[in-house]
C-alpha positions, -999 to 999 in steps of 0.1 A, spaced: 172 -582 -248 160 -542 -247 174 -534 -280 148 -561 -292 121 -543 -269 127 -512 -285 128 -525 -321 91 -544 -313 80 -512 -298 88 -491 -328 75 -512 -353 44 -521 -333 40 -482 -336 44 -487 -371 12 -506 -376 -11 -477 -365 -12 -455 -398 -13 -481 -421 -42 -494 -402 -61 -461 -399 -54 -456 -434 -71 -494 -443 -99 -485 -419 -106 -451 -434 -102 -459 -470 -127 -490 -466 -152 -465 -448 -149 -437 -473 -156 -467 -504 -183 -481 -486 -201 -442 -480 -195 -437 -518 -216 -469 -532 -205 -464 -564 -182 -494 -576 -154 -474 -589 -147 -462 -555 -152 -494 -539 -126 -512 -562 -100 -480 -557 -106 -486 -517 -97 -521 -519 -74 -518 -543 -56 -493 -517 -66 -517 -488 -45 -543 -505 -15 -519 -508 -16 -513 -466 -19 -550 -460 13 -554 -477 28 -525 -461 15 -544 -424 26 -575 -438 61 -564 -441 63 -550 -406 51 -586 -394 80 -601 -411 103 -579 -398 93 -584 -362 93 -622 -367 132 -621 -384 142 -600 -351 125 -624 -329 143 -654 -343 174 -641 -340 169 -636 -310 160 -666 -302 193 -681 -316 212 -657 -299 198 -672 -268 206 -708 -272 
């Protein structure tokens, strides 16, 4: 179980950078007010969302494996 906690801690820590990038990209696009800047910010934000979803999927798989081992 300790190994699972350590792995989850690493994955949760990995959320910080993509979330910060997501927030900054959108804020910069909004500040610019130009349609091209907003499109670029949205595109970059979508990429960061994909990265976050990959981390969430990895966490789900770990939890499912741990649940199966506990049975």
